[in-house]
N, CA, C and O atoms as a CHARMM CRD file, in Angstrom:
* protein
*
  204
    1    1 UNK  N     20.53400  18.82100  19.10500 PROA 1      0.00000
    2    1 UNK  CA    20.92900  18.38700  17.78400 PROA 1      0.00000
    3    1 UNK  C     19.70000  18.37100  16.87400 PROA 1      0.00000
    4    1 UNK  O     18.62400  17.94100  17.28900 PROA 1      0.00000
    5    2 UNK  N     19.85900  18.82900  15.66200 PROA 2      0.00000
    6    2 UNK  CA    18.81200  18.79000  14.65100 PROA 2      0.00000
    7    2 UNK  C     19.13200  17.66000  13.68100 PROA 2      0.00000
    8    2 UNK  O     20.19400  17.64600  13.05900 PROA 2      0.00000
    9    3 UNK  N     18.21500  16.72400  13.55900 PROA 3      0.00000
   10    3 UNK  CA    18.40700  15.58100  12.67400 PROA 3      0.00000
   11    3 UNK  C     17.64800  15.82600  11.38300 PROA 3      0.00000
   12    3 UNK  O     16.41700  15.80700  11.37700 PROA 3      0.00000
   13    4 UNK  N     18.35200  16.05400  10.30600 PROA 4      0.00000
   14    4 UNK  CA    17.72900  16.30300   9.00600 PROA 4      0.00000
   15    4 UNK  C     17.70700  15.07500   8.10900 PROA 4      0.00000
   16    4 UNK  O     17.37200  15.17800   6.92900 PROA 4      0.00000
   17    5 UNK  N     18.05900  13.91800   8.65100 PROA 5      0.00000
   18    5 UNK  CA    18.10200  12.67600   7.88900 PROA 5      0.00000
   19    5 UNK  C     16.74300  11.99100   7.95400 PROA 5      0.00000
   20    5 UNK  O     16.37600  11.41000   8.97500 PROA 5      0.00000
   21    6 UNK  N     16.01000  12.06400   6.86700 PROA 6      0.00000
   22    6 UNK  CA    14.68400  11.43700   6.81400 PROA 6      0.00000
   23    6 UNK  C     14.69000  10.16000   5.99700 PROA 6      0.00000
   24    6 UNK  O     13.62200   9.66700   5.63600 PROA 6      0.00000
   25    7 UNK  N     15.84300   9.61300   5.69700 PROA 7      0.00000
   26    7 UNK  CA    15.90300   8.39400   4.87500 PROA 7      0.00000
   27    7 UNK  C     15.10100   7.25200   5.47100 PROA 7      0.00000
   28    7 UNK  O     14.38000   6.56600   4.74600 PROA 7      0.00000
   29    8 UNK  N     15.20600   7.03600   6.75200 PROA 8      0.00000
   30    8 UNK  CA    14.51100   5.90900   7.37200 PROA 8      0.00000
   31    8 UNK  C     13.44500   6.36100   8.35500 PROA 8      0.00000
   32    8 UNK  O     12.75100   5.52700   8.93600 PROA 8      0.00000
   33    9 UNK  N     13.30200   7.65700   8.55000 PROA 9      0.00000
   34    9 UNK  CA    12.39800   8.12900   9.59800 PROA 9      0.00000
   35    9 UNK  C     11.39200   9.15600   9.11000 PROA 9      0.00000
   36    9 UNK  O     10.81100   9.87500   9.92300 PROA 9      0.00000
   37   10 UNK  N     11.17200   9.24400   7.81500 PROA 10     0.00000
   38   10 UNK  CA    10.23000  10.21400   7.28700 PROA 10     0.00000
   39   10 UNK  C      8.82400   9.89300   7.79100 PROA 10     0.00000
   40   10 UNK  O      8.35800   8.76300   7.64800 PROA 10     0.00000
   41   11 UNK  N      8.15400  10.86900   8.37400 PROA 11     0.00000
   42   11 UNK  CA     6.78400  10.63000   8.83400 PROA 11     0.00000
   43   11 UNK  C      5.87000  10.28300   7.64700 PROA 11     0.00000
   44   11 UNK  O      6.02100  10.83200   6.55600 PROA 11     0.00000
   45   12 UNK  N      4.94800   9.39000   7.87300 PROA 12     0.00000
   46   12 UNK  CA     4.00900   8.97600   6.82900 PROA 12     0.00000
   47   12 UNK  C      2.80400   9.90200   6.87300 PROA 12     0.00000
   48   12 UNK  O      2.24500  10.15300   7.94100 PROA 12     0.00000
   49   13 UNK  N      2.40500  10.40800   5.71800 PROA 13     0.00000
   50   13 UNK  CA     1.25600  11.30100   5.62300 PROA 13     0.00000
   51   13 UNK  C     -0.01100  10.56000   6.04200 PROA 13     0.00000
   52   13 UNK  O     -0.15700   9.36400   5.78600 PROA 13     0.00000
   53   14 UNK  N     -0.91600  11.27700   6.68200 PROA 14     0.00000
   54   14 UNK  CA    -2.16400  10.67300   7.16400 PROA 14     0.00000
   55   14 UNK  C     -2.95600  10.01300   6.04200 PROA 14     0.00000
   56   14 UNK  O     -3.53400   8.94500   6.24300 PROA 14     0.00000
   57   15 UNK  N     -2.99100  10.63500   4.85700 PROA 15     0.00000
   58   15 UNK  CA    -3.76600  10.05100   3.75300 PROA 15     0.00000
   59   15 UNK  C     -3.13300   8.75200   3.25900 PROA 15     0.00000
   60   15 UNK  O     -3.83700   7.86800   2.77000 PROA 15     0.00000
   61   16 UNK  N     -1.83000   8.63100   3.37900 PROA 16     0.00000
   62   16 UNK  CA    -1.16000   7.38900   2.99800 PROA 16     0.00000
   63   16 UNK  C     -1.51200   6.28700   3.98400 PROA 16     0.00000
   64   16 UNK  O     -1.78900   5.15600   3.58500 PROA 16     0.00000
   65   17 UNK  N     -1.50100   6.61100   5.25800 PROA 17     0.00000
   66   17 UNK  CA    -1.87300   5.63200   6.28500 PROA 17     0.00000
   67   17 UNK  C     -3.30300   5.15700   6.06900 PROA 17     0.00000
   68   17 UNK  O     -3.58700   3.96400   6.17700 PROA 17     0.00000
   69   18 UNK  N     -4.20200   6.08700   5.76500 PROA 18     0.00000
   70   18 UNK  CA    -5.60700   5.72000   5.54200 PROA 18     0.00000
   71   18 UNK  C     -5.75300   4.81100   4.33000 PROA 18     0.00000
   72   18 UNK  O     -6.48900   3.82500   4.37500 PROA 18     0.00000
   73   19 UNK  N     -5.05600   5.13700   3.25200 PROA 19     0.00000
   74   19 UNK  CA    -5.12100   4.31400   2.03800 PROA 19     0.00000
   75   19 UNK  C     -4.59000   2.90900   2.31300 PROA 19     0.00000
   76   19 UNK  O     -5.17300   1.92100   1.86600 PROA 19     0.00000
   77   20 UNK  N     -3.49100   2.82600   3.04300 PROA 20     0.00000
   78   20 UNK  CA    -2.92900   1.51800   3.37900 PROA 20     0.00000
   79   20 UNK  C     -3.89500   0.71900   4.24400 PROA 20     0.00000
   80   20 UNK  O     -4.08000  -0.47800   4.02600 PROA 20     0.00000
   81   21 UNK  N     -4.50900   1.37200   5.22200 PROA 21     0.00000
   82   21 UNK  CA    -5.46700   0.70000   6.09600 PROA 21     0.00000
   83   21 UNK  C     -6.64100   0.15900   5.29100 PROA 21     0.00000
   84   21 UNK  O     -7.08100  -0.97200   5.49900 PROA 21     0.00000
   85   22 UNK  N     -7.14200   0.97500   4.37200 PROA 22     0.00000
   86   22 UNK  CA    -8.25300   0.53200   3.51800 PROA 22     0.00000
   87   22 UNK  C     -7.86200  -0.71500   2.72000 PROA 22     0.00000
   88   22 UNK  O     -8.64100  -1.66200   2.61900 PROA 22     0.00000
   89   23 UNK  N     -6.66900  -0.70700   2.16300 PROA 23     0.00000
   90   23 UNK  CA    -6.21700  -1.85600   1.37800 PROA 23     0.00000
   91   23 UNK  C     -6.02600  -3.09200   2.24800 PROA 23     0.00000
   92   23 UNK  O     -6.38500  -4.19600   1.83800 PROA 23     0.00000
   93   24 UNK  N     -5.46500  -2.92200   3.44400 PROA 24     0.00000
   94   24 UNK  CA    -5.26700  -4.06300   4.34000 PROA 24     0.00000
   95   24 UNK  C     -6.59800  -4.70300   4.71000 PROA 24     0.00000
   96   24 UNK  O     -6.68500  -5.92200   4.86000 PROA 24     0.00000
   97   25 UNK  N     -7.63400  -3.88100   4.85600 PROA 25     0.00000
   98   25 UNK  CA    -8.94500  -4.40700   5.24000 PROA 25     0.00000
   99   25 UNK  C     -9.68100  -5.03000   4.06200 PROA 25     0.00000
  100   25 UNK  O    -10.43600  -5.98400   4.25000 PROA 25     0.00000
  101   26 UNK  N     -9.48100  -4.51700   2.85200 PROA 26     0.00000
  102   26 UNK  CA   -10.22200  -4.98700   1.68200 PROA 26     0.00000
  103   26 UNK  C     -9.55700  -6.15000   0.97800 PROA 26     0.00000
  104   26 UNK  O    -10.22700  -7.10600   0.58600 PROA 26     0.00000
  105   27 UNK  N     -8.25200  -6.08000   0.81400 PROA 27     0.00000
  106   27 UNK  CA    -7.54500  -7.05800  -0.00700 PROA 27     0.00000
  107   27 UNK  C     -6.32300  -7.54800   0.74300 PROA 27     0.00000
  108   27 UNK  O     -5.39500  -6.78400   1.00900 PROA 27     0.00000
  109   28 UNK  N     -6.33000  -8.80400   1.07600 PROA 28     0.00000
  110   28 UNK  CA    -5.19000  -9.38300   1.78000 PROA 28     0.00000
  111   28 UNK  C     -4.64400 -10.52100   0.93500 PROA 28     0.00000
  112   28 UNK  O     -4.87400 -11.69400   1.23000 PROA 28     0.00000
  113   29 UNK  N     -3.91300 -10.16200  -0.12400 PROA 29     0.00000
  114   29 UNK  CA    -3.35900 -11.17000  -1.02600 PROA 29     0.00000
  115   29 UNK  C     -2.17700 -10.56100  -1.76100 PROA 29     0.00000
  116   29 UNK  O     -2.03700  -9.34100  -1.84200 PROA 29     0.00000
  117   30 UNK  N     -1.34300 -11.41800  -2.28700 PROA 30     0.00000
  118   30 UNK  CA    -0.17400 -10.99500  -3.04400 PROA 30     0.00000
  119   30 UNK  C     -0.59100 -10.69400  -4.48400 PROA 30     0.00000
  120   30 UNK  O     -0.98300 -11.60900  -5.20900 PROA 30     0.00000
  121   31 UNK  N     -0.51500  -9.43300  -4.91400 PROA 31     0.00000
  122   31 UNK  CA    -0.95600  -9.09400  -6.27000 PROA 31     0.00000
  123   31 UNK  C     -0.07000  -9.67900  -7.36500 PROA 31     0.00000
  124   31 UNK  O     -0.40900  -9.58600  -8.54500 PROA 31     0.00000
  125   32 UNK  N      1.04700 -10.27400  -6.99700 PROA 32     0.00000
  126   32 UNK  CA     1.91000 -10.93800  -7.97500 PROA 32     0.00000
  127   32 UNK  C      1.53800 -12.40300  -8.16200 PROA 32     0.00000
  128   32 UNK  O      2.09500 -13.08700  -9.02100 PROA 32     0.00000
  129   33 UNK  N      0.59200 -12.88500  -7.35200 PROA 33     0.00000
  130   33 UNK  CA     0.18000 -14.28100  -7.41500 PROA 33     0.00000
  131   33 UNK  C     -0.67800 -14.54500  -8.64500 PROA 33     0.00000
  132   33 UNK  O     -1.42600 -13.67500  -9.09300 PROA 33     0.00000
  133   34 UNK  N     -0.56400 -15.73300  -9.17700 PROA 34     0.00000
  134   34 UNK  CA    -1.39100 -16.14000 -10.31600 PROA 34     0.00000
  135   34 UNK  C     -2.74900 -16.65700  -9.86700 PROA 34     0.00000
  136   34 UNK  O     -3.63200 -16.87100 -10.69800 PROA 34     0.00000
  137   35 UNK  N     -2.92700 -16.86000  -8.58100 PROA 35     0.00000
  138   35 UNK  CA    -4.19300 -17.39300  -8.05400 PROA 35     0.00000
  139   35 UNK  C     -5.25200 -16.30000  -7.94400 PROA 35     0.00000
  140   35 UNK  O     -4.94500 -15.10900  -8.01100 PROA 35     0.00000
  141   36 UNK  N     -6.49100 -16.72100  -7.77600 PROA 36     0.00000
  142   36 UNK  CA    -7.63400 -15.80700  -7.75600 PROA 36     0.00000
  143   36 UNK  C     -7.52200 -14.62800  -6.80700 PROA 36     0.00000
  144   36 UNK  O     -7.69200 -13.48800  -7.23900 PROA 36     0.00000
  145   37 UNK  N     -7.23900 -14.86100  -5.51000 PROA 37     0.00000
  146   37 UNK  CA    -7.15600 -13.72100  -4.58700 PROA 37     0.00000
  147   37 UNK  C     -6.05900 -12.72400  -4.98700 PROA 37     0.00000
  148   37 UNK  O     -6.24100 -11.51400  -4.85200 PROA 37     0.00000
  149   38 UNK  N     -4.94900 -13.22200  -5.46700 PROA 38     0.00000
  150   38 UNK  CA    -3.87800 -12.33600  -5.90600 PROA 38     0.00000
  151   38 UNK  C     -4.27300 -11.51000  -7.11100 PROA 38     0.00000
  152   38 UNK  O     -3.94300 -10.32800  -7.20400 PROA 38     0.00000
  153   39 UNK  N     -4.98400 -12.14100  -8.03700 PROA 39     0.00000
  154   39 UNK  CA    -5.44500 -11.41100  -9.21400 PROA 39     0.00000
  155   39 UNK  C     -6.48400 -10.35400  -8.84300 PROA 39     0.00000
  156   39 UNK  O     -6.52700  -9.28300  -9.44900 PROA 39     0.00000
  157   40 UNK  N     -7.31900 -10.65400  -7.84800 PROA 40     0.00000
  158   40 UNK  CA    -8.28800  -9.66400  -7.36400 PROA 40     0.00000
  159   40 UNK  C     -7.55200  -8.47500  -6.74900 PROA 40     0.00000
  160   40 UNK  O     -7.93100  -7.32500  -6.96900 PROA 40     0.00000
  161   41 UNK  N     -6.51000  -8.75100  -5.98700 PROA 41     0.00000
  162   41 UNK  CA    -5.70400  -7.68500  -5.39700 PROA 41     0.00000
  163   41 UNK  C     -5.05800  -6.84600  -6.49200 PROA 41     0.00000
  164   41 UNK  O     -5.00400  -5.62000  -6.39000 PROA 41     0.00000
  165   42 UNK  N     -4.57100  -7.50100  -7.53300 PROA 42     0.00000
  166   42 UNK  CA    -3.95800  -6.77600  -8.64700 PROA 42     0.00000
  167   42 UNK  C     -4.96100  -5.84000  -9.30900 PROA 42     0.00000
  168   42 UNK  O     -4.62800  -4.70400  -9.64600 PROA 42     0.00000
  169   43 UNK  N     -6.19200  -6.31800  -9.49500 PROA 43     0.00000
  170   43 UNK  CA    -7.21500  -5.48700 -10.13200 PROA 43     0.00000
  171   43 UNK  C     -7.54800  -4.26900  -9.26400 PROA 43     0.00000
  172   43 UNK  O     -7.71700  -3.16700  -9.78500 PROA 43     0.00000
  173   44 UNK  N     -7.64200  -4.46000  -7.95900 PROA 44     0.00000
  174   44 UNK  CA    -7.93000  -3.32800  -7.06500 PROA 44     0.00000
  175   44 UNK  C     -6.81100  -2.29500  -7.14700 PROA 44     0.00000
  176   44 UNK  O     -7.07500  -1.09700  -7.24400 PROA 44     0.00000
  177   45 UNK  N     -5.57100  -2.75400  -7.11100 PROA 45     0.00000
  178   45 UNK  CA    -4.44600  -1.82200  -7.20100 PROA 45     0.00000
  179   45 UNK  C     -4.43100  -1.10000  -8.54500 PROA 45     0.00000
  180   45 UNK  O     -4.17600   0.10400  -8.59900 PROA 45     0.00000
  181   46 UNK  N     -4.69700  -1.81200  -9.60900 PROA 46     0.00000
  182   46 UNK  CA    -4.70900  -1.19600 -10.93500 PROA 46     0.00000
  183   46 UNK  C     -5.82100  -0.14900 -11.03800 PROA 46     0.00000
  184   46 UNK  O     -5.62800   0.90700 -11.64200 PROA 46     0.00000
  185   47 UNK  N     -6.96700  -0.43800 -10.45700 PROA 47     0.00000
  186   47 UNK  CA    -8.08100   0.49900 -10.49500 PROA 47     0.00000
  187   47 UNK  C     -7.76400   1.77600  -9.72000 PROA 47     0.00000
  188   47 UNK  O     -8.27100   2.85100 -10.04300 PROA 47     0.00000
  189   48 UNK  N     -6.92700   1.64900  -8.70300 PROA 48     0.00000
  190   48 UNK  CA    -6.53800   2.81900  -7.90700 PROA 48     0.00000
  191   48 UNK  C     -5.32700   3.51700  -8.49200 PROA 48     0.00000
  192   48 UNK  O     -4.87700   4.53200  -7.95900 PROA 48     0.00000
  193   49 UNK  N     -4.79400   2.98800  -9.58100 PROA 49     0.00000
  194   49 UNK  CA    -3.64700   3.60800 -10.20500 PROA 49     0.00000
  195   49 UNK  C     -2.34900   3.39300  -9.46400 PROA 49     0.00000
  196   49 UNK  O     -1.41600   4.18600  -9.59500 PROA 49     0.00000
  197   50 UNK  N     -2.27700   2.29700  -8.66600 PROA 50     0.00000
  198   50 UNK  CA    -1.07400   2.03900  -7.88400 PROA 50     0.00000
  199   50 UNK  C     -0.41200   0.74100  -8.27600 PROA 50     0.00000
  200   50 UNK  O      0.55200   0.33000  -7.62900 PROA 50     0.00000
  201   51 UNK  N     -0.88700   0.08700  -9.29900 PROA 51     0.00000
  202   51 UNK  CA    -0.34300  -1.22800  -9.62600 PROA 51     0.00000
  203   51 UNK  C      0.17700  -1.34800 -11.00700 PROA 51     0.00000
  204   51 UNK  O      0.66000  -2.41200 -11.39500 PROA 51     0.00000
């Protein structure tokens, strides 16, 4: 059987995994938070064009 349904099983590109890993290591805060760590996370995301 050939499964062409990638809705829930699409492989993640290596560069996406690397970017996520970098963010997990650098910024561990909720960017929606009004507190300092969250605002720092928001700034990092905005600088990367993802926020």
